[in-house]
C-alpha positions in Angstrom: 100.4 113.7 86.5 98.2 110.7 87.4 96.6 111.2 90.8 97.7 114.8 91.2 94.7 116.2 89.4 92.3 113.8 91.2 93.7 115.0 94.5 93.3 118.7 93.5 89.7 118.0 92.5 89.0 116.3 95.8 90.6 119.3 97.7 88.5 121.8 95.7 85.4 119.8 96.5 86.4 119.7 100.2 86.8 123.5 100.4 83.8 124.1 98.2 85.4 126.4 95.7 83.3 126.2 92.6 85.7 128.2 90.4 88.6 126.0 91.2 86.5 122.9 90.8 85.3 124.1 87.4 88.9 124.8 86.3 90.2 121.4 87.5 87.3 119.7 85.8 88.3 121.4 82.5 91.9 120.2 83.0 90.6 116.7 83.6 88.7 116.8 80.3 91.7 118.0 78.4 93.9 115.2 80.0 91.3 112.6 79.0 91.2 113.8 75.4 95.0 113.8 75.2 95.0 110.2 76.6 92.4 109.1 74.1 94.5 110.6 71.2 97.6 108.9 72.4 95.8 105.6 72.6 94.5 106.1 69.1 97.9 106.8 67.8 99.3 103.7 69.5 96.6 101.5 68.1 97.3 102.6 64.5 100.0 100.7 62.6 103.1 102.7 61.6 103.3 103.5 57.9 106.8 102.0 58.0 105.7 98.7 59.4 105.8 97.3 62.9 108.4 98.6 65.3 111.3 96.3 66.2 113.5 96.4 69.2 
């Protein structure tokens, strides 16, 4: 969903709708937290050892 939320926030700013802007801001924060959690999981070594492909 990269870029879509940014575009929605820009549109909400353009039309000046504070409720929509607030909601999109909340969604952006949730997305940032989820990304940080995924990065944290990827940075930790697997208990079964390194992945091989």
